[in-house]
N, C-alpha and C positions, 0 to 999 in steps of 0.2 A: 425469557429470551431477551437479550439486550438488542435494542434498536439503535444503530448508529446511522450516520448520514454521510453522503458524499455530494460534492457540488463542484462545478468548474467556476471557481472564484476568479474574476477578472477585474480590470479597471472600470468595468461598467456595471458590476453587480453589487449586491449587498456586501458590506465590508466584513472582514474576518472577525473584528471585535464585536460588531453588532450581532452577527450570526452566532458566535460562540456563546455569548451571554443568553441569547434566546434559546439555544439548544439546552444549555444547562438548566435554565429556569423551567423548561418543559419536561425535563427528565430524560432527554435523549442520552444515549450512552457515549457517543463519540462523534468525531468529525474526521473524515479521511479526505485528503486532497490529491488530485491527479497532478501530473507533471508533463509539460512540454517546454523545452527551452526556447524553441522557435519552430515555425513551420515554413520550410522553403516554398516559395510561390511556385517555382518550376519543379514539379514532382510527378512521379509516375505511380507512387504508392496509393492504391485506392483506400478510401475511408472504409474501415472494416464493417461498419453498419450499412454501407451502401449509400449512394446518393452523394450530394455535396457535403464537404466537410463543414460542420457547424462553425460559426464565427468564433465561438469561445475558445476553440483549440489554439488559435494563434494569439490569444490574449490572456492566457492563464497567468495568475500570480505565481511567484516562486513559492512552492509549498512550505518550505522550511521557515521562510520569513513570515508567511501568513499564519502558520501554526504557532510560531513564537508569539505572535500577537494574541492568538486564541488562548494560549497557555497562560499569558499574563493576566487575563481577565476572568479566568475560571479556576475552580479548585478540583472538580471531579471529572470533568469531560475528558474522555480518552482522545488521543490525538494520533493520527496516522497518515501515511501516504498510500494512495491507491491509484497509481503506483509510482515508485521511484525507478527511473531508468538507470540502474546502477552502472551499466556498461558505459554510460555517457558521462560519468563523473570520475574525477581523480579520487581514488579510494581513501587516501590519507585525509584529504579535505573533507570528504563525505563522512568519514568516521568521526571527525571532530564535530561536524554539524549535528550529527545524530546524537552523539554522547552529550553535547551541550544542551540540546533540546530536551532529552530525556532527563538529564540532571535537573534542569531548571523547572521542569514540569512535575518533578517528583515521581518519575518512572511511568509516565502516562503514554509513552510513545510506542507505536507499532510501525515497523518498517515493512511496507508492502513492496515487493520486488516484482518488476516486470521486465520483459525483453523487447517490447516495442513492436510497432508495425510500420513506422515511417522510415524507409531506407535512407531517404535523403537527409532527414534530421540526424540519424545515426552517423552517416558518412561525414557530415560536417564536424562531428566530434572525433573523427578518425577511427570509427568502429567498423571493422570488417564484418559485414552482415552475417555471414555463415558461422562466425565465431562468437557472436554476441552472447549466447547462453553460457558458453564456457568462460568467456571473459567476465560476465557478471558473477558467476560462481567463484571465480578466482578472486575477484575484488571483495566479495563477501568474506572469504577466508582471510584475506589480508586485514580487513577491518576488525575481524574477531581477534586477530593477533594484537592489534592496538588497544582493544578493549580488555585484554587479559589483565589479571591482577598484577602479574609480574611482567617486566619487560620481556617481550617475546618476539623473536625474529620470524620472518616469513619469506619463503622463496617459492613463488608460483610460476606458472607457465607464462603469465603476462606481466607480472610485477613482483616487487619485493620490497620489504621494509626491514631496516635494522631493528634489533631490540631497542626499544625507545621508551622514554617517559612520555606518556600521553594521557593527559587528564583534561576534563573530568571523565569519570567512567560512567557508563550507563548504570542506573540504580540497581538493577538485578543482574549485573555482569554483562548481559547482552540484551538488547530489546527483543520483544517478540518479532519474529520474522515470518511473514506469510508470502507465499509466492503465487503470483497470478499467471493465468494462461489456460489454454484449452486442454482438456483431459487427454492424456496420452502417456505411454511408458516413459519417455524421456523426461517429461515434466514431473511425473510422480516419483521417479528415481531421484531427481534433484531435491524434491520436497523431503523425501525420507532421509536423504543424506545430510541435509543441513538447514532445515527450516522447522517451524512449529506448526505449519499447516498450509492450507490452500485457500486462495482468494478467487473463486470462480465467478465469472460474469453471469449473473442471473442464476437460474436453477434448473434449466431444461436437462433432463437425463441425469440429474444429480444422484439419484439413488444408486444407479448402476455404477456411476463413476466413483462414488464414495466407497463402494465395495471393492472396486479395483485398487483404489488408493490404499485402503486398509490392508490389503494383501501385501502390497509392496512395503508399506510402513512396518508391519509386523515382521516381515522377512528381513528387514534391515535391523531388527533388534530393538525397535522403538516400542515403548509402552502403548498399548492400544488406546487407553484413555487420554493420552497426551495429544492425540491428533485433533487439530482445530480446523474446521471448515467454515468459512465465513462468506456466504453468498453476497455478491457485490453488485451495486447498481440496480437493486430490486425495486419494482413498483409493487408496493405491498397490497395484500388482500387477506381476508380471514382464511381462505383456502390455502394460500401459499404458506402462511405462518403455521397452520396446522400440519401441512406436509413437512415443513422444515423441522417442526418439533418431533414428528415421528422419526425423522432421520437422526435425531440427537443433536441438532444444531443449536448452539447457545447464543449465537450472535449473527445478525445480518445487517447489511448496509443499504439503506434506501436512497434512491436518487432524488435530489432536489433540482429544480429548474435553475439554470444559469441565468439569473434575472435580478431585477432590482428588489429592494427591500419589501415592498408591498406584496409582490407575487411570491417571494420565498416564504414570508410569514404566513400567507394563506396556505401554502403547501405544508408548513409545519403544523398548523392548526388541524389540517385534514389528517395528517399522519399521527398526531398526538393520541388519537383514539387507540392506536396499536400499542403505544407506549404504556 
């Protein structure tokens, strides 16, 4: 089982370069970074975990810039977003960022896709909240047109692109795409239609959810063995890892503290036993 990591990197934490080197030296499989462009101070959206919104949410580094630094100082470490708020991006620009990072890292990038929880943040990007899922799926399809081997036009509900020269290309044609979100028919249909798997937060109720997802996946004509489920933001234990192994999970993402170098390295030393 591959053990990757996630962390809210900020202007106050360990740096991407230092963290990436330490992860690769210890044998961790990857680094996934979250995204928030900004957090409006006046908001009504509650923090999903309850209580006050942690300080790091309003201070996150841009994940693509940070992952670019991580790529430059490592050779094997997988790189990913957990998650990218695709609806909040210009898809032509985002396609270029993703393809460039994947190209320069030798095909190590995974695009984690999310739909967000902060209505005010999305509104500042011009996103109509009730349409954000459809918008994100449309933008994914547009990006795939730009990543295609031959110039390919795309006309969607929310955007379009002419057949274009768009280089570099992702190393394997398209990066691995994992979609995050709570279990449900709408989410599972989107995964089966146009993703490589699911990025669930934690693992509660995962056995039942995976069975439901597999039914939707195979009904869509996808090969059963191709489905990837990557539990995200996990606090590891021997029991959890054994449970995930029984479910056929091959990768999980453990949560690191959003903290300075000393605290993060202590967490890595504690988690290294699982690696």
